[in-house]
N, C-alpha and C positions, 0 to 999 in steps of 0.2 A: 504494500500500500504506500509506504513512504517513498519507494522508488518511483511509483507511478506519479505521485505528487511532484517529485523533483523533475521528472521528465516533462510533465505538463507545464511546470513553471519555466523550464528551459525553453520549451516551444513557444510559450507566451512571450518570453523575453526576446527570442529571435524575431517573432512576428511583429512585436512592437517596434523594434529597431528597423525592420524592413519597411513597415508602414510609414514610419517617420521619414525614412529616406525617400520613399516614393512621393510622399506629400511635398517634401521640400523640393524634390526634383521637378515637380509639376508647377511650382510657383514661377514667378517672373524670372527671366534669365538675366535681368539687369544686375550688375554687381555693385554691392554697397562696399566701397573701399574702406570706409571707416569701420564697418562691422568686421570686415576681414582682418584688418590690422588689430582690432580689439581682440578678436578670437585668437590670433597668433600670439599676442602678448600674454593673454591668459594661459595659453598652453605653455609658453616659456616660463612664466612665473610659477605655475604649478610644478613643472618638471624640475626647476631649480630648487624648489622647496622640498622635493621628494627625489633626491639623487638615487640612482640605481646603476649598477654595472655588474656584468657577469663575473668578472675576475678582478678588475682593477680599474681605477679612474682613467687609465690610458687605454683601456681595451676598446674593441671594435664597436661596442654598443654606444659608448660615449663618442667614439669617432664619427659614427653615423649621426648621432644627435647634434653634435656641434658643427657638422657640415651643414645641417639644416639651419642652425643658428647663424652661421656665416652667410648663407645665401639670403636669409631673412634680413640681415643687416645690409647686405649689398643692395637689396631692393628698396628698403624703407629708410635706411640711414638712422634708424632709431638706436640711440646709444645704449639702451637697455640690452640689446643683443651684444654690442661690443663689450660692455661691462662683463657679461657672462662669459664671453670668449676669453677675455684677458684674465679673469679670475681663475678659470680652470687651467689656463696655460701656465700661469705663475705657480699655482698649486702643484701642477705636474712637473714643474721645473723644465718645461718644454721637452719632456722625454716621450719617447714612444714606449710601447710595451716591449717585453724582453725577447720574444721569439723572432729572431732576425730573418728567418726564412718562412714566415707565415704572414701572408698579405694582410690579415686582420689587424696586425699589431702596428701598422703604420697609418691606419685610417685617421687616427687622431691628428696627424700632421697636416691634414687639409686645413684645419682651423688655425694652426700655427702659421702656415704659409699665407693664409688669408690675412691674418693680422699683420704679418711682415710686409705684405703688398698694399696694405691700407693705412697702417699707422705711420706717421711721419717720424716717430722717434726710433730711428734705426737701431740704436743700441739697446732698445728694450727687448728685442726678440733674439732668441738663441736657436738657430736652425742647425747647429752642429749635431745634436742627437738624430735629427732627421737625415742629415747627410750620411752619418755613420750607418744608420739602418739601411738606406737605399744602396749605398756602395756595397755593403755586405749582401743584401738581398739579391741584387742584380748581377753581381760580378764575382762573388766568392763561391768556390765549389761547395756543393751541399748534396745531401742524399736525394733530394727531389730531382735536381737537374742531372745528377749522375745515374739515375735509375736504380737507386739502392733502397728506396722506401717500399715497404710492404703494406702501407695503410690503404684503405679503401680499395680492396681487392687488387693490390699491386699497382695502383695508380702512381706514376712516377714523374709527373710534371709539377712545376712550381705552383701554378695556380690550378689545382685539380678540381675545385668546386666553383660554380658559377658566381657565387657571392663575392669571390675574390676580385671580380672585375669592377666592383664598386669600391672595394677597400683600398687597393693599391694604385691602379692606373690613373685615377684623377690626381692623386698626390704626386706621382712621378711626373705626370704631364705638367702640373703646376710648378713643381720644382725645376723642371727643365726651362719653363718660361721665366721663372724668377731669376735663375742663375745664367740664363742664355747658354745652356749646355745641351745641344740636341742629342748627345749620346744617350742621355737618359730616356728620351722619347723613343729612340731606336731600340733600346733594350726592352722598354715597355711593350712595343709592338711585337717583338719576338715572342714574348711570353703570352701576350694576348692571343696571338694566332694559335699557339699551342692549345689554349683553352677552347677557343672557337672551333678548331678542327676536331676536338674530342667531343664537345658537349652541344654544339649547335645542331638542331634538327632542321635541315633545309626544307623539309616537306611541311612541317608545322610552323616554321619561323619562330621557334621558341628554344630556350636552353633547358637541357636536363640539369638537375642540380649537381650531379656527379655521375660517375660511370655506373653506379648501381641502377640508375634510371634510364640509361641509354638503351634505346630499342634495338635489339639484335635479331629479331625475327625468330626467336626460339621460345619454347614453352616456359623457360625460366624468366622471361621478360616480366617485369613488374607492371601490372595494369590496374586501372581503376575498375570499380564494379561494372561500369558501362563498357568496358573493354578498351577504353582509350588509354593513350600513353599518359604517364604521370608528369605533369608540368606544374611546379610549385609557383604560386602567385608571387610571394615575396622574392623568391630566387630570381625570377624574371624581372621583377621590379628593381632588384639590385643592379641587374645588367643594364636595362634601358635608362635607369636613373644615372648610372655611371657614365653611359654614353652621352647623355645631355651635359654632364659636368665636363667630360673630356672635350667634346666639340666646342663648348663655350670658351675654352682656353687654348685649344689646339691651333697652331698657326694655319692660316688660310691656305698657305702654299705648301703645307707639309705633304710629302709625296704619297703617303698612305691615307690621307684624310678621306678620300672618296670611299675607301673600304668602310670606315666608321659611319659616314653619312648613309651609305646604302644599307648597312646593317641596322642603323637606327630606323630608317624608313620601312624596312621589312617588318621589324618588330612592332613598330607603331601601328602599321596597318592591321597586323594580326590582333593586337591588343584592342584596337577600336572595334574590330569585327566581332569580338567575343565579349564586349562589355554588356553586362546584364542590364535589364530594363531599369532597375532602381539606381544604377550609377556605379555601384561598387562591385569589384571583381571578387570572386570566391577564391578560397585558398587553393582549390584544385581547378586550374583554368579550363580543362577540357571535360571535367566532370563536376559541374556546378551543383548538382544535386547531392554530391557526397557531403557537402557542408553548405546548407542553403542560405546562410547569412553572409553578408558582405564582410570583408576584412580590410582593416585600415592601413596597415603598413605597406602591403603590396599596392593597394589602390592609391595610397599617397604618393608612392614613387611613380606610378603610371600617370597620375594627374600632373605631377611636376614635369615629367619628361614630355608628355603630350602638349602641355601648355607652353613649355620651352620651345618645342618644335614649331608651334603656331607663331609664337613671338619672334622666332628667328627665320621664318620663311621656309622651313623644311616640311611643314604640313599645311594643307589647304585650310583656310579660315572656316570652311564649311563644317569643320570638326569642332568649332568653338562651343557649340551647344552641348556636345557630348562631354567636353571637359568641364564646362560649368555645372552640368548635372552631377558629375563625379565630385566636384568640390562641394556642392550642396549636400550630397550624401555624406561626405566626410564630416562636415560641420554638424550633421545630425547625430554623429557618434561622439561628439565632445560633450562632456559633462558640464554642468553649470559652473563648477569650480575651476574649469580649465583642463581637467584631465582628459586625455584622448583615449577612448575605449575601443573595444573591438579589434585589438591588436593580437595577432597570434603570437604566442610566446616563442622563445628561442627554440629553433628546430631546424630540420633539413628537408622537410617534405610537408605536404598538406595536412594540417590539423585544425581543429576548431578554435574559435575565439569566443569571447563573450563581452557583454557590455562593460564588465569590470576588469577585463584583461588589458593591461597596459605595459608598455616598455618604452624606455627612453628613445630607442631607434624609431618607434612608432611616432613619437612626438617630432623627431627629426624629419620623418617623411611628411608629416603634416605641415611643418614649417617650410620645407622645400616646396610643397604644393602651393601654399599660400604665396610664396615669394614670386612665383610665375603667374599665378592667377591674378595678382595685383596688376600685372602688365598687360593683361588681355584688354583689347578694345571692345 
């Protein structure tokens, strides 16, 4: 009996969120910029008052969150964002996390680089830890690049999971821009192509999270209940969000830029094609009935990337209504106190979320989305 009541309550919660999203999505498509900025600041204030990290203040969860804070500042110039950025950087002593050959552990450096390229006090910023990390990560021999790792069924490339394409490449790209050293961009492209060649499904225009989910055409292939391939929403959100960050700072004359533009356009078309009616993408992209509620972290990254594409001429403006609908649905998942709910917890494949599930990287995705929504005409 107790189990039945809990299930009923869960269904009611899902239904309520879905209905609220749908109602908001059907309202006027005009954007209230003051309301958007207020919503973003509330999200920032709540997150700063409720710090969370998986391992350490310099880990990837904070890296993703403060990337959102940096982009929010870039758009609004609101000094509350810059204060949050500087506070965490000083508290972290400008350090990365410790795993030099793990892409996650340099994600925090995006915020450091943004401060360095924005703040006029040059002596305030210390990028030496970032340089040390990147030089080791890209150029020193390690078990991943030497084919000696046995993790994830023998996967032996540096960036063996698709999330890595958000964590490291935008940082490397920005560092190359800051220091005017194209060698870092070349190294980034080399490792990006390894991941692309392993994990990108050219038929579905989506990334498998890692080799466990790559379709091999055998009975051992992992499938959703509807027989479809497993494509994780946040995983693909990491990739297309990372692409928007990359392209925003990548030199216009970079010899491989067209590859990233074309990949962005392919993924964006697919993401738009499978957007649910209420605006939010489900945790399993090709099996939306597996978890029937919308999920905010993946949807936040999609909203950011799609709005960025429209704002920068890579997507047709006819898609503006779809992006606005996604933003309206995202805001329906924000609590009155500013907390951003409906965020799938840390994972590596589709799982459920709830109104009360939140993570700092979900707030980061929300701020990223708002930063580009504010620019829509």
